[in-house]
N, C-alpha and C positions, 0 to 999 in steps of 0.2 A: 463314585469308584466304585467298582465291580471286575471281579475275576473272573465274570462271565460274558462271552460275547453278545452284545447288544441285541443282536440280529439272530441269535443262537434259533428260538423257537420258527423264526421265517425260514433263516436255511436249512433246517432239520425238515421241515414241509416240504420246501424242495427237491430238498434231496432224495427223501421217501418217493416224493412224485415220480421221480427221472430214475431210481431204481424199479421202482413198478413197472414204469416204460419199458423200460432196459430187460426186466424179466419178461415180459410180454412179447416181446419184439420177435420175430422169425430169426433163425440163421446160428450162427455161432457167435456168443456175446464176448468182448472182450475183459480179459481178467489181468492181475496184475499179483506176482506171486510174494507174499512175504513170510518171516518167521514169526511164529504165533506161536508163543505159550509153549516152545519146545517142539513144534512140527510145522510143517508147510500150511498155509493156508491162502487160496487162490480169492481174490476181492474182487467184486462186481466194480467195472469203470464205468462211469456216468462222465458226460461234459457239464461243466458249472461256468456261472458267468465270474470274471476275473476277480471284479473289484467286489463281488461279495463275499470272498473269503477272507479270513485272518490268516496274517502271518503270527508264526508259534513263538511267543515270547521265550518260552523254555529253550529253542533249537541252540545247538552247541555250535552253531556253525559261526555266530557273532557275539559270544560268551565275553571274550577278552576282549572286543573292542566296543560293549556298552558304555565301559569306564569313561569314553574319551570326553563325554561332556555328563557330569553329573547330574544338571537340572534334569537332563532330558529322560537319565538314567533311572532320574527319581521318578519321573513322569511314569514311565514304563511301567517300574514297578507297584505305582499306586495305582495304573489304570492302564492294564497290559491291552486291553483291545480297544481303549480310547483312540479317537483321532489323532492325538498328540504321540501318546507310544505307538501304535503301528505307522506312522511316517517317519519314527525315528529308526522303527525295524525295516524301513526299509530303505531309508539311508545307510543304513549298517550293511546290507545284503549285497549291494549294488558296490559297496567303498572296497577299497584295498586293505587288506587285513593289517599291514605296514603301517599304512596311515588311511585309515578310513575316511579321510575329508577329501579323498579325490577318487574316483573310480576306478576301482579293476580294470586291468587291460582282460583276464579272464571274465570280467562278468559282460565286455564289450564284446568278447569272442563268442560267449552266449546268446545274447542277441541277435549278433549276425546269424549263428546258426539256425535260429530262432525262423528269423525273416525268410531265411533262403529254403531251408529243409521244415520247418514246421516241427512241433512237439514229439519227440519220437519215446519217452516214456512219460506215463502218468504219475501225476504226484500222489500224496496221501491225506487224506481230510477224514477228522472226525464229523460225527453226524451233527456236530455245529456248526462245521465249515471251518476248523482249526487245519491248517497246513503244517503235517507231521514232516513231509517230504515234500518238495518243491517247492521250496520256500524263494529259492532265486530264481525259479524258471516263472513262477508268479509275477516276481517285481520284471522281470524283463519282458515278459508277455504285459504287462501293467505298460511300462515306457512304450513298448511296440504298438499299444492299443489296440491290442487282441481282444476279442469279446469274453472269450472261453476258453478252459483248460481242460484237460483231461484227466482226471482224479479218481483213485480207487477209494472205496467205501469202509472202512473200519467199522467192525461189529460195535454195536451200541454200548456194550460193557466193557470196551475197551478203557484199561484204570490208566492213571498216571506212567504207572510203573512199565506197562503194556507199550505207550506212547515212547517212553526214554528207550526201551530195548528196539523197537521200530525203527527209530531214527539214525541208532547207533549199526544197530545190524544191516540196515540199506545205505549208510555213510559207509562203511567199511568194503562192501563190494565190492571186486577189483574194479568193474567195469563202471565206477561212478567218475561223472565228469568232473567233479570240483569238489577235493578233498579238504577236510578240516584244516585249517591253518594249524601249526605247532602247539601255537598255547592252548587253542580250543580243543585240541587233541589230548592234551594236559589236563584239564579243565574237566574233559569227560571222562578223565580214569579217574581224578579226585573224588568227583561227584560219586563213583562208582563204592570206591572206599567209602565213603562217609555214609554210605546208605550200608554199609556194613557186608558187602558183598563178599565172599570168599575169594583166596587169590588166586585159586584155579575156576572160578568161573571169571572173574575179570581178564585172566589169558586169554581164556579162550574168547570171550567176546570181543576183544581186541588182537585176538589173533599173533600175541608177542609171547616173549618165554617172560620166566619169572625174572631173570635176569633185565631184560629189557623193563619190566614192569621196575624195579626197584631202581634204575638209574632213571626212569621219568620221573618219580616222586622226588630223587633226590634235585632234581635238577628246578622243579617247579616249588619247590620248599626253599633252595638258595635264591630263586627270582621271587619268592616272597619276601624274605628276608633284607635282599637289596632293596626292594620297594620300601620297604618298612624304613630301613637305617636313609631314605632319601626324603624322610616325610622334612618338611620343612615348613612354618607359618607365611599367607601370603596376606596379601596386603588389607584382605576383608576379615582377618584373624581364622580362617579357617584352613586347615591343614592340606596340603597340597603333597605330591611326589609323583614319582616314575608310575609309570603305568604298566598292566601287563604286555600291553602292545608292543611297548619299546623292545620289549626282548625278541619280538617277533621273529626277526634274521639274526638270532643271534644260534640258533638249534645246534649247527655242530660246533660251534666251539663250547657251547656248554657241553656238549657231549663229551669233545675231546677232555673238556677241565675235569668231567666227572672219571674217563679213564687214568687219567694220570694222580689224579688226588687220593683214588682209590688204593693203587697201586702202592702211592708214595706213603698213605697213611697207615697201611700196618707196620714199617720197619721205620718212620720215620716221622710219629704223629704233627709235631712244631713244625718241621719243614715243609708236610703237608698243608697246614694252616696257614704258614708264610706263602704257599705257590698259592693258594685258592684266593688269598687277598690282593697278589699282586696281579692276577690274571683278570681277576674280578673288575678289577682298575681298569687293565686295559680292554675287557670287554666294553666298560663303561664308555669309554674313549673311541669306540667300533675299530678297534686294531685288526687287523685279519688273521686270521686262524694261523698263517705262516709266522707273523708275528708272536703269536701265543706262545708259539713251539720254543723262540727264544727265552721264555721266561720260566727260571727254576725258582726254588725258594730261595736262592743268594743275588738274584738278578737285579735288586736296585743296590745293594751294599756292592755288588760288582761294577754295573756298568751303568749306573743312572744315580751316582750320590745325592744328585740336589733334591731326589724324589724321598731322601735314608729322612727317617723321621726321628725328630727328638727323645729319645724315650725318657720317661719321668722317673721312671727307677729303674733299677738294676734286677729286680726279682720281679717273676712273672705272678699273676694271679694264684688263689687256689681255690678250687670248687667242692660244695658240699654235696657227695654224694647220697642222691634220695632214700630216706627212708632213713637213715643212720645218722651217726653222730660223726661220721668221718669224714675226712677232707682229703683231696687228693690235687695235685698241682693242675693248674689250668694254662691256659697260652700263656708263654713266656711276652718278657715286657717289647721286644721287637714285635712280636706279633700282634699285641695290643695295639704300639704304636702304628704297625702298617693296617691294621682295621679302622685305625681314625683318621687316616689319612685315605683310605679308599671311600670310608663314609662322608667325609666331604667331598670326594669328587661325586658320589652319586646325590648330595645335594645339591652341590653347583649346578649337576646336569637336570635335576629337578626345575631348579631358579632359572634358567634360560630358555624354557620349553615357551615356546609361541603363546599356549593357551593360560600359562600361568603369570597371575598379577602379586609380583613383588617390587616392594620399592627400586626406584632407579639405581640410589647406590647398592642395594644387596644384590641385584642384576649385573651392575657392572663389577665388581669385587667376584661374582660367581664366576663371571667370564675372565677375570684375568687370571683366577686360579685353574681355568682350565686351558687356558693359552700358556700358561706357565709347565703345568704335568703334561700338554702335548710334546712341549717343545724336549724338555727334558727326556720324556718317556721316547721320543724319535730317537734324541739323541743317543740314548742306551743299547736301544733296539738296533741301532745300526754299528755300533760298538761291539754287542755281544754278537751280530752275524759275522762282521769280520773275525772277530775271534774265532769263533766257530768254523770258519773257512780257514783260519789257520791249523788248529787243532786236529780239524779234515785231515789237511796235508801232511800236518807233523807225524799222525796216526796211520795212512795209507800204508807205508811201508810195514808197518807189524802187521796192520789188517792183511796184507796178503801173504805175508811171511804163514800167518794163521791158517788161511786158505789154502797155501802151499802141503803145509803139516797134515791138514786135514785130506788132503788128498791124498798123501801118502801112507797115511792107515790106512784109507781104501785100499793102498795097491799092495799091503800087506798083508789085508786081508784074500785078497785077488790072489796073490802068488801062494798063500798057503792053501787054499780052497783048491787050487790047480795044482800043486802037487797032492795034496790029498786023494785025488781022483787020478792021477797021472796023467794028467793032462797038460804040465809046465813043462816048456824047452825055454832055457835060458838065452837062447837066439832070438826069440820074440822081444826081449828086453833089450838089446845092445845096442839100438841107435838110441833109444829114450835114455839108457844110461848114460851113453857118450853125450848127450846134448846137456841134461843133467849135470855131468860132472864140469862141462862147459861154464854154465850158469855158474854153481858153484865155485870157480874160479874167480870170474868176474865179481862175483860178490863179495868173496875176502879182497880184493883188492879194491874196490870201491868202499865199503866199510872200513878200511886200514889207514885210507888218506887221511895225516894229518891229527892219526888218534896216538898220543904219547903213551897212555897206559891202555891198551886193550883188555877187552873183558876175556871171562872164559870162553864165550862162545865164538867170539873175533879170533882166540888164539888158537879156539880149535879149527876157525876156515883157514888160516894162516898153516895150519901145519897140515890141513888136507894140500893144499896149494904146494907146499913145498916138497910134501911127498911125491906128489903126482909129479912135477918138475924133475925131482930127483928120478924118478923114474923113466920118466922120458928120454932121459941122459944117459 
């Protein structure tokens, strides 16, 4: 077991030899620019044998995907530059971020581009031959049986922190061809947080706003909580759970949940928690973003009663305020019950994953729970959608009237402004006033039909109608 590449010394010798040859060659030498300790540095570029370079075990590109095989992940931790660990990295680098066991179409496209056009941008390596940038290109070139890869060579004193900063800076360049996946981007941010980096530095490094950073951290926290809640014991006695990669395709849904939850949390904390639990359940069942928008805090009670949890008590919990002897009201009994239901679904999802080994009876029970939850949720979403369309039609008239009043206020301002500047002529409004009069007459007739007890507003409309009719006579 070693954290030092086995060929480190041999690689250093080859690299130094090729750097010396490059320096002594005539003509302009190729360089690649990187951000280096607050300024720009131009690294010399050389050609290196593909197969002697090492994949970077610390690359953020496959951080979330490493967990798909716990045994290989452990081997990678124990011997990152050994054959088994490097083979696993190769597998992950070519894999689809959402399903690492299948090849990513973007990787195939990269292979085809390299095959047809060759390597355009150089990678970046340490003096030991570890790739800091260009890991995926190295994997593609290896599969194409290409012998060499062009790489820029870092200074001998490059530290671990330098390597992390260089990888991140290169990855976030706008012209980079293969972005970090959603989860790996979140993990890269988290790493900076754990290193104690100031918020201003992190937002600058990742080119995001402070509000975006807060949203990313909230989402990652929710995902980690969901994974922890999904834990079950497998047939071998080991704990298994959902994985980070299981949330790769949920970015848009999680971001929308954050916005809705945050707005509701301010005015109705308990309702916000209820909404969070119900939408998390729907996310676990991979419902669409459109479906999630139908789920409000009272969704289960209104539209999906089969999912209504049985409350074990009528009172909510209390929580101790840290550092004091004081207690405060915790989530309501309903929220706790909703949370228990969502946890059960998360555990069922974990139990039914192909890579998880659980007793057949437990898997069957999990499948049954997911099927019944799917059915009840679909029925509830259908009902909520129909009710939403009815409500939209019901409120359409009031919304139109509100728009008309807003427009009338603008007319008042325009008339006042025109009169104040001596530019007003009532003749300019004559045709439009006539059209408005006709429309008000029609509105009075329509809303009065079948109405036994008119409201004040309707009486006013009727009075206008009678007044105008009398005037016409």
